[in-house]
C-alpha positions in Angstrom: 0.0 0.0 0.0 1.2 3.4 -0.9 0.4 6.3 1.4 1.8 9.8 1.4 2.9 9.9 5.0 4.4 7.2 7.1 2.3 8.0 10.1 -1.0 7.8 8.2 0.2 4.6 6.5 0.9 3.1 10.0 -2.5 4.1 11.3 -4.3 2.6 8.3 -2.4 -0.6 8.4 -2.8 -0.9 12.1 -6.6 -0.4 11.9 -6.8 -2.9 9.0 -5.1 -5.4 11.2 -7.6 -4.7 14.0 -10.5 -5.1 11.6 -9.2 -8.4 10.3 -8.8 -9.6 13.9 -12.4 -8.6 14.5 -13.4 -10.7 11.5 -11.5 -13.7 12.8 -12.9 -13.3 16.4 -16.4 -12.9 15.1 -16.1 -15.9 12.8 -14.7 -18.1 15.6 -17.3 -16.9 18.1 -20.1 -17.5 15.5 -18.9 -20.9 14.6 -18.5 -22.0 18.2 -22.0 -20.7 19.0 -23.6 -22.2 16.0 -22.0 -25.7 16.2 -24.4 -26.5 19.1 -27.3 -26.4 16.6 -25.6 -28.2 13.7 -23.0 -27.6 11.0 -25.4 -25.5 8.7 -26.1 -23.1 11.5 -22.4 -22.9 12.4 -21.7 -21.7 8.8 -24.5 -19.2 8.9 -23.4 -17.9 12.4 -19.8 -17.7 11.2 -20.8 -15.5 8.3 -23.0 -13.3 10.5 -20.2 -13.0 13.1 -17.7 -11.9 10.6 -19.9 -9.2 9.1 -19.0 -6.5 11.7 -15.3 -6.8 11.0 -15.7 -7.0 7.2 -17.7 -3.8 7.3 -14.7 -2.0 8.9 -12.2 -3.7 6.4 -14.3 -2.3 3.6 -14.6 1.1 5.1 -10.8 1.4 5.7 -10.0 0.1 2.2 -12.4 2.7 0.8 -10.7 5.4 2.8 -7.3 4.3 1.6 -8.3 4.2 -2.0 -9.8 7.8 -1.8 -6.6 9.0 -0.2 -4.4 7.3 -2.8 -6.6 8.9 -5.6 -6.2 12.3 -4.0 -2.4 11.9 -3.9 -2.3 10.8 -7.5 -4.5 13.7 -8.6 -2.1 16.1 -6.9 0.9 14.7 -8.7 -1.0 14.8 -12.1 -2.1 18.4 -11.4 1.6 19.4 -10.8 2.7 17.7 -14.0 0.0 19.3 -16.0 0.8 22.7 -14.7 4.5 22.2 -15.5 3.4 21.2 -19.1 1.3 24.3 -19.4 4.1 26.5 -18.2 6.4 24.9 -20.8 3.8 25.5 -23.6 3.3 29.1 -22.6 7.1 29.9 -22.9 
């Protein structure tokens, strides 16, 4: 993952790790809760238990992609302004 600042990159990667840990904990808890009622219910409870963490993974990935797009647009704007200055001379 590319991020403009090291601190922001660290925060995003840390929070992504926390979100994936929530996915794993929710899936394990759902499976262990649902196995009492049968394997089919265990699979359903596993999916439902992991949804909370998957929501945060999706949210953080969306934030990262928007940030990456912003940084790339800044670079392109600088290049285009340099090209325009070169044409005007």
